[in-house]
N, C-alpha and C positions, 0 to 999 in steps of 0.2 A: 537424902534427905527422909527424915523420920515420915515411917508409916503412919503414924496417928491422926493424921490431916489428906491424906492421900485415900482416894478413891479408884477401886478396880474394875474393874467389867469382865464377868464368869461368863466365857462362850459352851454355853452346851450342845446336846447334838439333836436337840430334840426340831418341833418349827421356830425356826430362829427369824427374828424382823427384816425386814426387805435390806437391800447391800447397801441402798443409801442410808438408811434410818440404823443399821450397824457400823458404816463409817463413819458417823457424827457421835452416836456413845462413846465408839472407841477415840474418837476425840479430844471428847471430852472426859475421857479417865485418863489415869496415870498408871494403868498396870493395865497389860491385858493375859487373861488366864483362861486357858483353854480345859476344859473336861473331857480327855481325850478324842472321843469323836466332835466335841467342838472345833478342832482345827482344823477338819473338812470343811465347814462353814466361814471359818477366818480364813482360808484360801481359799476360794467364791468371792470374798468382798477382796482381797487382797489386801489383807493385812496380818500385821506380824505381831504375835501376841511376845510376850515376855519371859511365858513359861507355859509347858502342856504336859498337864500332869493324868494321869488314873492307870488302866491295867491295862491301858493302848490296846484293845482286842475292838477298838471300832473307825481307831484312826486308817484312812487308806494306803498305802505304798509309795501312792502317788507325793500324798500330803507330807509322808519323812524325808520323801526327799526335799523337796520342797522349805520345810523347814527344817533343814540336816544342821543349821547355824543357832536352833533355840533350844536353850536349855529343855531336857524332858526331862520327867522323871514319874520311872517305871514304879510303881505299887500294886500287888498283885492280889492283896488283901479285900477279900469278895464279901466280907462284913461291912465294909460301905462302899458307898454307889462313887460314883466319879465325881458326882457333884458334891459330896462329902469331902475328897479328898482333894478339892481344888477351893474350898471354904473352908476347911480344916488349915491349910495352907494359909491362905490369906488370916486368921485370926490368930496363929502361932506368929507372921508376922506384924501384928497388932494393926491390920487396917482398919478405918475407923466405918466406912463401906462399901458397897461393892452395887452393884446393878447387874442382873443371872438373863441372860434372854438364851432362848433355845433348852429352857425346864421343861415345856407344856408341850402338847402334842404329839402325833406319832401314835406312843400309846397310852393308856389308857390309865395303866398300872403305874411306871413310870411318871406321869404327872401327877396323879394322888401321893406317889411316894413322896415326891419332891415338895408337895404342898405341905407334909410332916416336916422335913427337913427346910423348907423357910420355917415353920415357926421353930423346931430345935435349935436351931444355928444364932436367931434374931436377939437371941438370949445375949452373945459376944459380939455381933458386926449388923451396923445398918442395915436390911438390904429392901429391893425393892424387886421384883421382879415383870418382866414386860415381854409381850409378845407381840405377834403383826397385828389383835384386836385387840387385845387390854393390857391396860399397867394393874397390876395387882397391893393391895397393899396389906400389909398383916397389920392387925387393930388390936392394944393389947386395952387400953383406957380408951383414950378419946383420937380424934387425929380430923385433924381439919384441912380441907382439900380445895383450888381452885379448880376450877372446873367451866366450861360451856354450859347455858341454859340446853336443856333439851338432851345430854348427855344420858345414855344409860347408865345407871347404877345399881349391882348388885350385892348382896352382901350377901354371905356364905360362911356357917358355924363350923368352927372347930373342936367339935364338942360341944359342950352345953354352954351354949352366951345367955346370960340374963342381964335384965338391965340393961336392954340395948336402945340407947335412941338417938336420933336422929333430925339432923334439922337440912332445910335446901332443898328436900325433896319433897316429889310430889303424895307421895303416899308415907307420910312423917310414923317414926317408929315411939312408942311411950314409955319405954320401960321393959316390954317386950323378952319375951324367952325366944333362941333362937338354937334349934338344934335339933343331929342330924334324926332323920327318922319323924319329924316333930313340926319343925316348919323350917324355913327360908325366904328367905327378901330380893327374888330376883327381877331384874328388868323395870327397877323405878326409875325414876325422870328426875334428873335435877331442875330444879324451877330456880335456884337461881346461881350466881356464880362462884357463890364459898356453898359449900358442902360442911357438915360435920356429921361424924360417928361415935357415938360415946357407946366403950363398954363394961358392966359394973363388973362382970367377975368374965371371963375365958377369952377366947382367942377367936376372931372370924377373917377371912380376906374382904377387902373391899375388889370390888373388879371396878374401874371404870373403862368403859367402851371405848374405844378411839376412833375420835371424829373421821368420816374419810378425807381427806385433801383435794 
């Protein structure tokens, strides 16, 4: 099967979703790749990845034994992170999309770096970041989403974003500028089941807070 229409699940070593949610995401994916210590998270969820990749300094010995039959790629390049190594593999294999879990939480420096990686690799593969609390979309031009009324929505600019417009939110934007150190748009509320965010120039992260089930 060609990879162009296949979607992957990338499991990193940060704070992942619940085991049930992780198993659901795995079941909806065509390929599971663990970025180094993400294999520890996969083992707890009793998932079998198709590949483990990274510098392998975070994977536990018990996990290595558990996944002794899983192909493992050791890449000791310290100029790229384990997430970058995983995404580079998927891009080279021509996967069209990937959901990334475990890329946030634990260490703030890693989380911020992973947001930068999100921006860099989204030029080559469609990405979606998910953690236990939020789903994170990268907005470059315009995005429309189906949400639930009352859901919290936050916008965080990556650099300077001009001409930011929104619909379906309690506090709409009509072409404002969002920028680090200038203005963000945190904890807005969806007033419609369909929202849209448009950016004339720049990129921003759109956080959709998950509704508690």
